[in-house]
Steps between C-alpha positions, in 0.01 A plus 500: 500500500831589683447832666759777531602584858565872530616742767272793597735797531292724721680397817835553329433854384780632732747335252564609142292316252797350321634371820170321578495358150862371545408330827182345369685365202781351712253339731315337200173691474341498157378847513391810695171644614629858484382726779422861411723648779859617542677508163333171396222648296366853453168459311470868417823463297421155384168606346674732250881458502627243248857516624387434857307192395798375303730551796278274719469244227882496443570445870267202516638354179854545636409270792277263300185606696139526385279784612190312621296785647519859642401560861367832615349438837577834675363730239193289420414493876421875481243470222209421736638557849316725740638656702810616310739598777862508621541125425453566136729808505783280630457231232398703189734686264459872455350450156200315661489683843520852357341747745342217690144595420329155538297503177801622305710221650237242392483641142884502463514153643252389237712657229804319634318166470400590148857575416597162650282337238651708229853413619413139523377499136820661381704241688296220353364407848135380538445541875510775757464403867384735769250611751167682459484696817169519696278769627324260728784308671458744790160329566651151544390464863142606394482709816387768545219341305541514121186506281499309168486828303844603627657169393323512162628853448853364539438251215355769286803715561725208394296448181512879416868526551626175363290451177677794326831359608412163363390662171862590455606151588262369238654741238848373592415130507610476859330344810484624854551238768358642826667350802244368757645657805390681821434870457363439145144477381564130435675355803337161548280249320173685489644841434693352209181360358331835545789688325463271192125552501517878523756518216444200270742548221800304374754765586449448878608180674679386816859479620485188716717532815415217748690660787217754560244223480684272744495728800131586430419120497385514136566186307744600221430180300125549493562861404696380190234259402214757528683793329693277249436720195594819682836396637731732292814492712642309804724613786701244695490641848436323829361591839502333842239515760626554864161508678538483876290613795644846453528521114206517257432534132558879488829683527458675834678794335826304531788493247523208253786337688356537855459159663183611671307508169251213432656442147787606294634460146772234450698379209304268274504148640557608855136578579155349509397525133434146359731547193477149355120524494521850358734398210278202427203736487692742261557192274140406521364838404754525218692807625797537274623836607800596719550442870669804657696470825411793722739553778359629831659294770619737771678212680727381213760688292368538154823409336470160650121479483438586132717217354365261766138597399581439134638159585187414699259613227687301233494192723136537591362594163476242230315469164159323487528157338278587205483267209785284630278392793215388268749326265660308778170370636373416147771243467415310813 
């Protein structure tokens, strides 16, 4: 059950796609989780343009790389978000932002995600990774007081917007792996459970990224055990808690690399995630999919960090013993 180790290209979208493919190949990655940003993947073209699809396939073949997934976090974020505001304007392309009317943005974001499924199908890719957005994240502090009906309305909004998207995923034979992440409807254990209850269908599962669980004090191993059949994709990203008398769990509106924050992202293996236990759990639940290195360490150059992360993952990840274990003990 040797797993592919891939590189998520979203954090490399400032470089041409072929340059990122070349680097990933030289470092020894097995494949790419292609981010829908920069010139890496335009799903509006990919959904209909045969030549465009072939161009991407040819580049990956040239560098002996598999395409393990598509990632469309920024656009999928806008499907359910409320409010839609200047933050979205700065991260969304014109084809999704349009005139900025919030409901129009949400509808165009939904169409973008549907086109991502169509593009994935044409590439022969089975998984799309992304966010869901949330109309109720703004209620996180639960003050001013928030009645249950407001929270339930957020889940109803999620169901109303995402079921038609997932209908397209079903038609395409593609799955959506929702990343459990702050600012989404599913951001911790109980909200992930709720998400999978509200939309209980095979097209919807989870992208497991333990870095976001670590700083929230959620056990990433227990999460794998409890959601075993819904782990559709894995990100290898780490985080480190820096809790002091001045720094807490939240961001204090400080930048990622500000030392006053109570936590930060670090290169995989440099943080607090218990990776050995996590990889043993992935073996235990039978996860055979790829592990994608996601680079977000503001304190280390990515050209050094990405190959180092690959080396760490390969060293820390091993196959389950399987039948060989039983056979060895049967001969005692």
